[in-house]
N, C-alpha and C positions, 0 to 999 in steps of 0.2 A: 258743187258742180262748176263753180266759177274758176276754181284753181285748175281743174282738168282742162277747161277751155283755154286758159292762158298757156298751159304747158303744151297743149296740142298746137296752138297758134305758133308758139316759139319753135316747136319741132318742125312744123310745116315750113316756117320762114327759113329755117336753117337748111332744110332739104331743097327748098326752092332756090336758095342762094347758091347752093353747091351745084345745082343743075345749070344755073345761068353761067357759072364760072366755066 
């Protein structure tokens, strides 16, 4: 379940960065 959290955080970080751009 640790890998899933890392992937979700990475996915959220990418979506958040695209929203800020």
